[in-house]
KEGU-194785 format. One record per residue (C-alpha): x negated, y negated, z negated. Coordinates in steps of 0.05 Angstrom, whole numbers, padded with zeros to 5 digits, always signed. Each point is the difference from the previous one (the first is absolute). Example, Ala and Ser with C-alpha at 12.3 -4.5 7.8 and 13.67 -1.06 7.14 Angstrom:
// residues 2
-00246+00090-00156 -00027-00069+00013 
// end
This chain:
// residues 241
-00394+00329+00433 +00038-00059+00027 +00018-00059-00044 +00067-00033+00007 +00008-00064-00041 +00074-00011+00013 +00054-00027-00046 +00069-00012+00031 +00047-00055-00025 +00060+00046-00002 -00004+00050-00058 +00038+00055+00037 -00049-00007+00058 -00058+00007-00048 +00025+00068-00021 +00019+00020+00070 -00070-00014+00024 -00030+00055-00042 +00046+00052+00029 -00012-00027+00070 -00076+00006-00009 +00009+00073-00022 +00041+00015+00061 -00051-00035+00045 -00056+00040-00029 +00038+00065+00010 +00012-00018+00073 -00072-00022+00015 -00041+00041+00049 -00066-00016-00034 -00013+00024-00070 -00059-00048-00006 +00041-00064-00005 +00062+00026-00038 -00023-00016-00070 +00021-00068-00027 -00007-00042-00062 +00053-00054-00003 -00006-00056-00053 +00061-00041-00013 +00048-00035-00048 +00071-00024-00008 +00017-00073+00003 +00052+00004-00057 +00019+00051-00054 +00032+00064+00022 +00019+00064-00035 -00022+00061+00043 +00030+00066-00019 -00025+00069+00021 +00032+00040+00055 +00039+00043-00051 +00005-00051-00057 +00068-00010-00033 +00008-00075-00007 +00044+00004-00062 -00053+00040-00037 -00060-00043+00019 +00022-00070+00015 +00035-00056-00038 +00045-00017+00058 +00039-00053-00039 -00063-00041-00013 -00022+00008+00072 +00066-00024+00026 +00001-00059-00047 -00068-00026+00023 +00008+00023+00073 -00057+00051+00000 +00013+00050+00056 -00003+00075-00010 -00029+00040+00057 -00017+00072+00011 -00067+00027+00027 -00012+00063+00039 -00045+00033-00052 +00014+00031-00067 -00014-00024-00070 +00038-00047-00046 +00020-00073+00007 -00051-00058-00001 +00007-00075-00002 -00046-00038+00046 -00011-00070+00027 -00052-00056-00003 -00057+00022-00044 +00004+00072+00023 -00044+00027+00056 +00026+00059+00038 -00040+00049+00039 +00023+00055+00049 -00044+00056+00026 +00012+00043+00060 -00045+00062-00008 -00011+00053+00053 +00005+00070-00028 -00030+00031+00062 -00063-00041-00011 +00005+00012-00076 +00030+00070-00007 -00012+00001-00074 +00054-00055-00006 +00053+00050+00020 +00000+00016-00074 +00040-00055-00034 -00042+00003-00064 -00061-00014+00041 +00034-00058+00033 +00014-00032-00066 -00070+00013-00024 -00032-00028+00063 +00039-00066+00002 +00002-00012-00074 -00074+00014-00011 -00019-00044+00058 +00040-00059-00027 -00025+00015-00071 -00071-00008+00024 +00015-00061+00041 +00035-00037-00058 -00047+00027-00052 -00060-00028+00038 +00029-00070-00015 +00031+00012-00068 -00029+00059-00036 +00036+00062-00021 +00065+00015+00039 +00037+00065-00009 +00045+00045+00042 +00057+00023-00046 +00067+00034+00008 +00018+00025+00069 -00026-00060+00037 -00007-00061-00047 -00063-00042-00006 -00014-00032-00068 -00045-00050-00033 -00005-00004-00075 +00051+00057-00001 +00052-00044+00034 +00028+00011+00069 -00019-00049+00057 +00015+00045+00060 +00057+00046+00019 -00004+00043+00063 +00040+00048+00043 -00006+00040+00064 +00037+00028+00059 -00025+00060+00039 +00007+00008+00076 -00026+00056+00046 -00071-00027+00010 -00002-00060-00045 +00014-00025-00071 +00026-00069-00016 -00027-00018-00070 +00017-00069-00026 +00001-00037-00065 -00007-00065-00040 -00054-00038-00037 +00022-00053-00050 -00045-00060-00009 +00043-00061-00015 +00070+00028-00004 +00053-00022-00052 +00004+00061-00043 +00065-00024-00031 +00031+00010+00068 -00015+00074-00004 +00031+00002-00070 +00063-00036+00025 +00013+00038+00066 -00019+00071-00017 +00029+00048-00051 -00044+00047-00038 -00014+00054+00052 +00033+00068-00009 -00069+00035+00008 -00060-00027-00038 -00072+00022-00001 -00027+00022-00068 -00049-00058-00004 +00057-00049+00000 +00020+00020-00071 +00068-00032+00005 -00027-00070+00012 +00047-00054+00030 -00020-00028+00068 -00029-00063-00029 -00045+00042-00046 -00017+00050+00053 -00014-00041+00063 -00061-00046+00010 -00029-00048+00050 -00071+00010+00022 -00043-00062-00015 -00022-00002+00074 +00018-00043+00061 +00039+00025+00059 -00058-00008+00048 -00046+00040-00047 +00050+00058+00001 +00007-00005+00077 -00074+00001+00012 -00011+00058-00049 +00054+00044+00032 -00023-00013+00071 -00071+00017-00019 +00019+00062-00040 +00041+00030+00057 -00050-00022+00054 +00055-00040+00036 -00045-00041+00044 +00039-00002+00067 +00054-00054+00003 +00064+00029+00028 +00025-00044+00057 +00069+00030+00014 +00056+00025-00044 +00068+00029+00017 +00043-00063-00002 +00060+00027+00037 +00002+00064-00041 +00001-00042-00064 +00060-00037+00026 +00035+00066+00018 -00013+00029-00070 +00027-00062-00034 +00064+00003+00042 +00010+00075-00011 -00024+00008-00072 -00039-00051-00041 +00048-00057+00010 +00063+00041-00013 +00035+00007-00067 +00015+00072+00019 -00074+00015-00006 -00020-00045-00057 +00058+00019-00045 +00007+00073+00021 -00014+00024-00072 
// end
């Protein structure tokens, strides 16, 4: 698996790069080099909503407007997240021709979540996979995840909180319309937790766990710019629901 350590300064470009990597993998002639682990972060706080998320149901837009936190929409499903400094993001491009068992979505969740559980657990102790695709420590959520399926690949990406201002989650997001049973009605500030680990510890653990040892030299710069112009930078996309 190739490793791409690449954070972009523009938040919309950061989201566009994930979709561009999925497209690039789909177009690749060789299956061998099509799997990628990208590790990245946002330079400033952003609310990222799911592809079908209704902003009015999930986001405190008035607060975001007051403090100039942008609201952007990703290409995958799931509910809204607040990210920024203190939150490490990862993006996996997995080849379902090489891993035919991952054509079953339940198996995809199980594979990725269990791999990260073991990676973080090796540093911290007991970490759990709960809900559809949440990771928890001490029964509090530190990682939310989502996916998008293409013909021969899956984009699976998510967050890991380690030094993030939890009050920002409380202020920017409404109580989600769908909640896992283990949440038990808790507010964001009682439900979400930072891991007591450093960013580099998490980066090293993920790269090792997914055997991402080959540094990726080229990435689809021009396609990222095209996707920002046609979608990720446009209000018609970000505020479509």
